[in-house]
N, C-alpha and C positions, 0 to 999 in steps of 0.2 A: 741786869739788863746791859747788853753789849753796845758798842759804838754804833753798829749798824741798826740795832733795834731802836736806839734813840733817834737815829736819822730817819728810820722808817716812819716813826710817829710824826715827823715834821713834813716831809714830802718825798716823792719818789726820786727826784733829782738828787737830793741829799743822801738818800739811801744808796743810790748808784755811786755817788762820789765816795762815800764811806766804804762801800764794798769794793770798789775799784782799788782804793788805797790798801785795804786789807788783802785783797787778792794779789796785788803787786808784791806784797810781803810773804806770799805763799799760802794764804788762808784759802783752802779749797772750798770750805762752806760758804765763804763770801762770794766766790765766783759762781758757785751753784745757785745762790740766791739771784745773782745777776741773770743767769740763764733762765731761771724760772720766771723772772719778771718780764723778760724780753723775747722768749722763744716764740710766742704766737705772732708778734709783730714781724719778727725776722722771717719766720716761715711764710707768713701771708705775703710779704713783699716778694720773696723769692718765688713763690708759687704764681703770683700775678705776672712776674717777668718771664718765668720759664714755662709756665703752663703745663708742668709735669710734676706730679706729686713726688715721684722718686727723685728727680733732679732737685726739687725744692728742699726735700729733706737733707740731701747731701750738701746743698749750698748752705742751708741753715747750720748744719754741723760744722762745715768748713768755716763759717762766719765766726762761730764761738771759738774754734781752735785758733783762728787768726787773731781774734780779739785777745785771747789769752796770751798768745805770743807777743802781741804788740801793746800790751797794757801800759808799758813804759812810755808809749807815744801818745796816750790819751791825755788831753789837756782839760783839766777840771772846769775851765771857764765855758766849755761847751757841754751841752746835754749829752750824757753818756748814751742814751737811747738813739740819738741822732748819729753819734759816732758809729754805733753798731749798725744802724741802717745803711750808713755810707759803705761800710765794709760789705754788708749783705748785697747791696745794689751792685757794687763793683764785681764781686764774685759771681753773682747771677748773670750779669752781662758778659763776663768772660766765658762762663760756661755756655751761654747762649751762642756766642760767636764761634765756639769750637764744635758745637753740636751739629750733627748732620740734619739738614732741613726735614727729612722724612721722619725723624724722631720727634720733631716738635709738633705737638698736637694739643688742642685745648682740652682741658679736663675740668670744665666748669663745675661738675658735680663735686669735685674734690676740694674746691676752694672753701676754706674755713669761713663760716658765716657767724658773725658776732651778734646778729639780730635774732630776735625770738624765732624759734623754728616752728613748733607745732601750730601756732595760731596764724602763721603766714598763709596768705591765700594763694591759690594756684595762679591767679592772674599776676600777683606780685612776683612770684617765683619765675614765671615766664618772662616778665619784664626784666628782672635781674639777669636772667640767662641771656636775654637779647643784648643787654648792655655789656655783659661779659664777652659775648661773641664779637661785638663791635669794638670793644676795647682791645681785644686780642689782635684785631686787624690794624690797629694804629702802629706807627713807628714807635720803637722802644722809648725814645726820648719823650714823646708826648704821653705815652701810656704810663711810664714811671712817674712823670711829673703829676699827672692827674691822680694817680693812686696815692702818692705821698700826701697830696692835698686833701683828698676826700676820704680815703680809707684810713690813713694814718693820722689825719688831722694836723699835719705839719703846717707851720706858718710859712710865708714866703721866704723869710730869712733861713728857716730850718731847711727848707727844700734846697735853697741855694747852697747851703753848707753840705748837705748830703750829696748833691749832684756835682758839687765843686764848679758852679757856674754863677755869674752875677745875677742879682735879683731881677734885673731887666730881662734876662734870658728866661728866667722862671715865668715871669708875667707873659712873655711872648709865647712860650710853650703851652701855658695854660690856655691862653686865648685861642691859639691854633688848635690845640687839642680839643677844646670845646667845639670849635667849628667843625673839625673833622668828625668828631664823635656824633654831633648832631646830624651831619650829612649821612653818616653810615646808619644811624637809627632811622632816619626818614626812609632811606632805601630799603631797610629791612622791614619796615611797616608796609611798604607797597608790594613786597614779595609774597 
């Protein structure tokens, strides 16, 4: 049993730290395990920001390339997954800023869904599609903050780290994001 297997039996954070240490030393299998553990979260975040499957795939790939190049900058006192999400968020936003407005379009059907698929009701799917459309209309700073909190399950401190803002700013963005989202949802119900 290797170092990362021992760590994996403890918890994912320890697995990440052990694999990051091994990957820094050139262990390709360790970095492959990191990619396998985090590829869905990274892709989902990029997709929610970019609203394009193709752009999200490229951003996710770029995230792991950048992470591999910058492994020496990872600090083990932080969760590796949050460090990756920070890279993904920065790359997705950079890509969003340079993308032509006409190429930005919602692809709600492509968003990876971690909830049970077949037994989901039509009403629930319509509700989720409505929320996705309303989220897409929010400013990026509110949308990303809400997604990190609810889709990724990040704590306020983790969101602050990923977005590189104070916790007070995270709280404000969540509050404003909820208000804006609620308003958009009410408008969409009346249409």
